[in-house]
N, C-alpha and C positions, 0 to 999 in steps of 0.2 A: 516367763519373759523370754522371748526369743533371743538368741545370741547376737543378732544384728542390732537389737535395741541396746544391748550392753556395749557393743563396739561404738554405736552412735553416741551413747552417753559419755564414754571415755573420750571420744573425739571432741565433743562439746566442752568437756572439762579442760582438755588440753587447750582448746581455743580460748577459753576464759582465762586460763593461767597466762597464755601468751599475750592476751590483750592487757591484762593487769601489769605484766612485766613491761610491755611497751609503754603503757601510760605512765608508769612510775619513771621509766627512763626519760621520757619526753619532759615530764614535769620537773624532774631534777635537773635536766639540762637547761630548761628555761630559767630556773632560779640560779644556776651556777654560771650562766653566760655573762661574761664581763662586757661584751660588746653590745648588749641590749640595755636600753634605758629602762627606767621604772615603768614608763608608759608602754614601751614595747613588751615588757614582761607581762604587764596587766592585760594587754590586748591578746597576747598569745594564750594566756590562761583563760580568758573569756572565751576564745575560740575553742579551746580544748574542753571547757566545761559545757558550753552551750551546744555545740555540735561536735561531740567527741571524735567520731570516726573521721569526719572531714577535717577537723582541726588537727588531729594527729597526723593524718595523711599529708596535709599541706605542710605542716611543720617538718616532717621527715623529708619531703621533696625539696623544700627551700633551704633547710639548715642541716640536713642529714650528714652531709660531708664534713661539716665542721664539728658535729657531735663527737666523732671519734677523736679528732684533734684535741678538743677540750678534755675529753676523758683521758687521753694519753698524757696530756700535760699535767693533769691533776695526779695521775698515778706516778709520774716522774717526780713531781714535787713531794709527794708523800714518801717515795723511796729515798729521796735526798734528805728529807727531815729524819727519816728512820736511821739512815747512815750517820748523820750528824749526832743523833742521840746516842747511838751505839759507841761512836768515837769518844764522846764526852763521858759516857758511863764507864768506858774501859780505860780512861785516863788520858786518852787523846794522843799522847806522845810516847814513842817507844824509848827504851833505854839507850839505844844507839843514837837517837836524835838528841837525847839529853847529854850524852857523852860528847857528841859533836859540838853542842852549844858550849859545854864547859871548856873543851879544848880551844874553841874560838875565843872565849873570854880570857883564858890563860895567855893565849898568843897576843891579845890586845893589851895585856897587862892589867886587866880589871881585877883578876883574882891571882893570888900567889900560888906557888907550887904546892904548898902545904894545904891550902884551901881546895885546890884541884884534887889532890890525893884524897882528902877527907870526903869530898862530894862524890868522887869516883867510887870509893869504897862503900859509901852509903847507897849509891845506885846499884852496885853489883851485889850487894848483900841480900 
């Protein structure tokens, strides 16, 4: 087998992988679009399934700019959810915040000096 056939095969495999990647990105964007109705999603899927090359090309031309915006929004929401989970798992509030809340309660007269000292010792232990 000549070397050019090997290079051609590698190139075709690369194109196939790129096509599959693009098709997955378009289909996932169709289903995750909040601005498309069910009928719109169905029509886009029909176009992508019946005439895949043309359907994907038209979708990328018409809605390609907003694909990145939706992807970026989803990534930001995921990052915020992750940060919230980490805050909750770590206890959420630092010792300094708790001490500030205790001092505020003591100033307002909600807790006594003894209760404040006991809670402060508990927090600092």
